[in-house]
N, CA, C and O atoms as a GROMACS GRO file, in nm:
protein
  236
    1MET      N    1   0.280   6.704  20.044
    1MET     CA    2   0.400   6.726  19.934
    1MET      C    3   0.409   6.579  19.838
    1MET      O    4   0.448   6.590  19.722
    2ASP      N    5   0.378   6.464  19.882
    2ASP     CA    6   0.359   6.392  19.771
    2ASP      C    7   0.284   6.445  19.676
    2ASP      O    8   0.340   6.460  19.568
    3ASP      N    9   0.130   6.490  19.690
    3ASP     CA   10   0.056   6.524  19.591
    3ASP      C   11   0.129   6.636  19.508
    3ASP      O   12   0.139   6.611  19.388
    4LYS      N   13   0.171   6.734  19.543
    4LYS     CA   14   0.274   6.871  19.464
    4LYS      C   15   0.359   6.794  19.372
    4LYS      O   16   0.353   6.826  19.253
    5ILE      N   17   0.455   6.677  19.416
    5ILE     CA   18   0.522   6.620  19.331
    5ILE      C   19   0.450   6.536  19.234
    5ILE      O   20   0.501   6.515  19.124
    6ASP      N   21   0.336   6.488  19.267
    6ASP     CA   22   0.259   6.397  19.144
    6ASP      C   23   0.220   6.518  19.042
    6ASP      O   24   0.276   6.534  18.934
    7ASN      N   25   0.132   6.585  19.084
    7ASN     CA   26   0.095   6.688  19.012
    7ASN      C   27   0.218   6.719  18.915
    7ASN      O   28   0.211   6.678  18.799
    8LYS      N   29   0.324   6.786  18.956
    8LYS     CA   30   0.437   6.842  18.852
    8LYS      C   31   0.468   6.741  18.769
    8LYS      O   32   0.480   6.786  18.655
    9ALA      N   33   0.487   6.627  18.774
    9ALA     CA   34   0.507   6.508  18.750
    9ALA      C   35   0.404   6.448  18.620
    9ALA      O   36   0.450   6.389  18.523
   10GLU      N   37   0.271   6.472  18.638
   10GLU     CA   38   0.177   6.472  18.573
   10GLU      C   39   0.173   6.630  18.464
   10GLU      O   40   0.122   6.613  18.353
   11GLU      N   41   0.212   6.733  18.489
   11GLU     CA   42   0.236   6.858  18.410
   11GLU      C   43   0.355   6.800  18.306
   11GLU      O   44   0.339   6.788  18.185
   12LEU      N   45   0.463   6.771  18.370
   12LEU     CA   46   0.597   6.746  18.285
   12LEU      C   47   0.556   6.603  18.168
   12LEU      O   48   0.574   6.608  18.047
   13LYS      N   49   0.516   6.519  18.223
   13LYS     CA   50   0.460   6.364  18.142
   13LYS      C   51   0.390   6.461  17.999
   13LYS      O   52   0.424   6.446  17.882
   14GLY      N   53   0.293   6.554  18.048
   14GLY     CA   54   0.191   6.614  17.949
   14GLY      C   55   0.306   6.699  17.840
   14GLY      O   56   0.289   6.685  17.719
   15LYS      N   57   0.394   6.766  17.877
   15LYS     CA   58   0.490   6.814  17.784
   15LYS      C   59   0.547   6.732  17.707
   15LYS      O   60   0.556   6.757  17.587
   16VAL      N   61   0.604   6.600  17.768
   16VAL     CA   62   0.706   6.533  17.653
   16VAL      C   63   0.595   6.462  17.603
   16VAL      O   64   0.634   6.401  17.503
   17LYS      N   65   0.464   6.437  17.627
   17LYS     CA   66   0.377   6.362  17.526
   17LYS      C   67   0.335   6.487  17.423
   17LYS      O   68   0.338   6.444  17.308
   18GLU      N   69   0.305   6.598  17.427
   18GLU     CA   70   0.296   6.702  17.350
   18GLU      C   71   0.416   6.735  17.245
   18GLU      O   72   0.415   6.769  17.126
   19GLY      N   73   0.515   6.710  17.338
   19GLY     CA   74   0.637   6.736  17.209
   19GLY      C   75   0.644   6.586  17.144
   19GLY      O   76   0.629   6.582  17.022
   20ALA      N   77   0.658   6.498  17.192
   20ALA     CA   78   0.614   6.355  17.129
   20ALA      C   79   0.540   6.381  16.997
   20ALA      O   80   0.575   6.355  16.882
   21GLY      N   81   0.406   6.451  17.052
   21GLY     CA   82   0.329   6.449  16.933
   21GLY      C   83   0.336   6.541  16.783
   21GLY      O   84   0.284   6.523  16.672
   22HIS      N   85   0.435   6.656  16.846
   22HIS     CA   86   0.462   6.764  16.732
   22HIS      C   87   0.555   6.684  16.671
   22HIS      O   88   0.519   6.667  16.554
   23ALA      N   89   0.670   6.621  16.699
   23ALA     CA   90   0.749   6.558  16.664
   23ALA      C   91   0.725   6.466  16.583
   23ALA      O   92   0.798   6.463  16.483
   24THR      N   93   0.620   6.366  16.598
   24THR     CA   94   0.518   6.256  16.495
   24THR      C   95   0.444   6.337  16.438
   24THR      O   96   0.460   6.302  16.320
   25ASP      N   97   0.382   6.412  16.436
   25ASP     CA   98   0.287   6.490  16.410
   25ASP      C   99   0.149   6.421  16.394
   25ASP      O  100   0.075   6.398  16.298
   26ASP      N  101   0.143   6.391  16.572
   26ASP     CA  102   0.034   6.314  16.628
   26ASP      C  103  -0.045   6.411  16.674
   26ASP      O  104   0.006   6.479  16.763
   27GLU      N  105  -0.201   6.451  16.625
   27GLU     CA  106  -0.248   6.537  16.710
   27GLU      C  107  -0.318   6.514  16.826
   27GLU      O  108  -0.336   6.597  16.915
   28GLU      N  109  -0.368   6.367  16.823
   28GLU     CA  110  -0.429   6.332  16.956
   28GLU      C  111  -0.323   6.298  17.023
   28GLU      O  112  -0.359   6.269  17.138
   29LEU      N  113  -0.179   6.283  17.006
   29LEU     CA  114  -0.070   6.299  17.114
   29LEU      C  115  -0.047   6.429  17.188
   29LEU      O  116  -0.033   6.450  17.309
   30GLN      N  117  -0.047   6.496  17.105
   30GLN     CA  118  -0.038   6.624  17.133
   30GLN      C  119  -0.150   6.691  17.220
   30GLN      O  120  -0.132   6.774  17.310
   31ALA      N  121  -0.264   6.640  17.176
   31ALA     CA  122  -0.382   6.699  17.267
   31ALA      C  123  -0.389   6.608  17.374
   31ALA      O  124  -0.464   6.671  17.449
   32GLU      N  125  -0.358   6.487  17.444
   32GLU     CA  126  -0.367   6.442  17.532
   32GLU      C  127  -0.241   6.463  17.612
   32GLU      O  128  -0.244   6.412  17.724
   33GLY      N  129  -0.116   6.534  17.575
   33GLY     CA  130  -0.041   6.593  17.654
   33GLY      C  131  -0.066   6.758  17.704
   33GLY      O  132  -0.016   6.800  17.809
   34ARG      N  133  -0.136   6.830  17.629
   34ARG     CA  134  -0.205   6.952  17.649
   34ARG      C  135  -0.296   6.903  17.749
   34ARG      O  136  -0.265   6.961  17.854
   35GLY      N  137  -0.377   6.838  17.765
   35GLY     CA  138  -0.487   6.761  17.839
   35GLY      C  139  -0.398   6.721  18.029
   35GLY      O  140  -0.424   6.765  18.141
   36ASP      N  141  -0.316   6.646  17.990
   36ASP     CA  142  -0.203   6.615  18.120
   36ASP      C  143  -0.161   6.750  18.195
   36ASP      O  144  -0.170   6.781  18.314
   37GLN      N  145  -0.117   6.811  18.096
   37GLN     CA  146  -0.059   6.939  18.131
   37GLN      C  147  -0.143   7.017  18.226
   37GLN      O  148  -0.104   7.044  18.340
   38ALA      N  149  -0.288   7.065  18.165
   38ALA     CA  150  -0.389   7.142  18.240
   38ALA      C  151  -0.414   7.087  18.340
   38ALA      O  152  -0.406   7.154  18.444
   39SER      N  153  -0.451   6.952  18.348
   39SER     CA  154  -0.508   6.879  18.457
   39SER      C  155  -0.367   6.861  18.561
   39SER      O  156  -0.390   6.792  18.661
   40GLY      N  157  -0.259   6.903  18.553
   40GLY     CA  158  -0.168   6.943  18.647
   40GLY      C  159  -0.168   7.040  18.684
   40GLY      O  160  -0.182   7.047  18.806
   41HIS      N  161  -0.154   7.145  18.623
   41HIS     CA  162  -0.165   7.292  18.668
   41HIS      C  163  -0.316   7.313  18.762
   41HIS      O  164  -0.316   7.395  18.854
   42VAL      N  165  -0.419   7.246  18.736
   42VAL     CA  166  -0.534   7.268  18.796
   42VAL      C  167  -0.558   7.188  18.929
   42VAL      O  168  -0.648   7.214  19.009
   43LYS      N  169  -0.478   7.100  18.939
   43LYS     CA  170  -0.435   7.002  19.073
   43LYS      C  171  -0.297   7.098  19.183
   43LYS      O  172  -0.279   7.082  19.303
   44GLN      N  173  -0.233   7.179  19.104
   44GLN     CA  174  -0.163   7.239  19.174
   44GLN      C  175  -0.178   7.374  19.225
   44GLN      O  176  -0.102   7.434  19.302
   45ALA      N  177  -0.307   7.418  19.160
   45ALA     CA  178  -0.364   7.505  19.185
   45ALA      C  179  -0.434   7.469  19.296
   45ALA      O  180  -0.404   7.538  19.394
   46GLY      N  181  -0.507   7.396  19.313
   46GLY     CA  182  -0.598   7.338  19.421
   46GLY      C  183  -0.500   7.322  19.559
   46GLY      O  184  -0.541   7.357  19.670
   47GLU      N  185  -0.376   7.269  19.538
   47GLU     CA  186  -0.294   7.224  19.652
   47GLU      C  187  -0.226   7.384  19.707
   47GLU      O  188  -0.199   7.397  19.826
   48LYS      N  189  -0.209   7.476  19.628
   48LYS     CA  190  -0.152   7.615  19.653
   48LYS      C  191  -0.308   7.725  19.755
   48LYS      O  192  -0.292   7.812  19.841
   49VAL      N  193  -0.433   7.673  19.700
   49VAL     CA  194  -0.543   7.682  19.810
   49VAL      C  195  -0.548   7.625  19.933
   49VAL      O  196  -0.585   7.687  20.033
   50LYS      N  197  -0.521   7.536  19.932
   50LYS     CA  198  -0.542   7.394  20.059
   50LYS      C  199  -0.411   7.495  20.145
   50LYS      O  200  -0.440   7.555  20.249
   51ASP      N  201  -0.317   7.500  20.103
   51ASP     CA  202  -0.204   7.554  20.166
   51ASP      C  203  -0.235   7.685  20.207
   51ASP      O  204  -0.214   7.700  20.327
   52ALA      N  205  -0.278   7.786  20.147
   52ALA     CA  206  -0.340   7.897  20.194
   52ALA      C  207  -0.442   7.924  20.258
   52ALA      O  208  -0.468   8.034  20.306
   53ALA      N  209  -0.521   7.810  20.268
   53ALA     CA  210  -0.630   7.782  20.399
   53ALA      C  211  -0.559   7.759  20.558
   53ALA      O  212  -0.580   7.804  20.670
   54LYS      N  213  -0.482   7.682  20.508
   54LYS     CA  214  -0.396   7.635  20.640
   54LYS      C  215  -0.341   7.742  20.695
   54LYS      O  216  -0.373   7.765  20.811
   55ASP      N  217  -0.256   7.824  20.635
   55ASP     CA  218  -0.172   7.961  20.640
   55ASP      C  219  -0.297   8.037  20.793
   55ASP      O  220  -0.270   8.055  20.912
   56VAL      N  221  -0.421   8.062  20.720
   56VAL     CA  222  -0.530   8.128  20.749
   56VAL      C  223  -0.562   8.096  20.853
   56VAL      O  224  -0.590   8.178  20.940
   57PHE      N  225  -0.565   7.967  20.870
   57PHE     CA  226  -0.666   7.898  21.011
   57PHE      C  227  -0.564   7.861  21.077
   57PHE      O  228  -0.593   7.776  21.162
   58LYS      N  229  -0.450   7.891  21.073
   58LYS     CA  230  -0.323   7.889  21.195
   58LYS      C  231  -0.327   7.996  21.296
   58LYS      O  232  -0.306   7.998  21.418
   59LYS      N  233  -0.371   8.113  21.182
   59LYS     CA  234  -0.371   8.228  21.253
   59LYS      C  235  -0.487   8.275  21.351
   59LYS      O  236  -0.477   8.382  21.412
   0.00000   0.00000   0.00000
């Protein structure tokens, strides 16, 4: 459960960075924010795969 929370926090941190980059016209910060969001999404997808595999092997 902690990994899922950490992954969502990373995604949200990325949204904040991207928004701050838009507000300040800082393209580098925007890109970093998008990267953090993408990383969070990928990690969340990995957690979903692990959860699905656990469900399959329980049966």
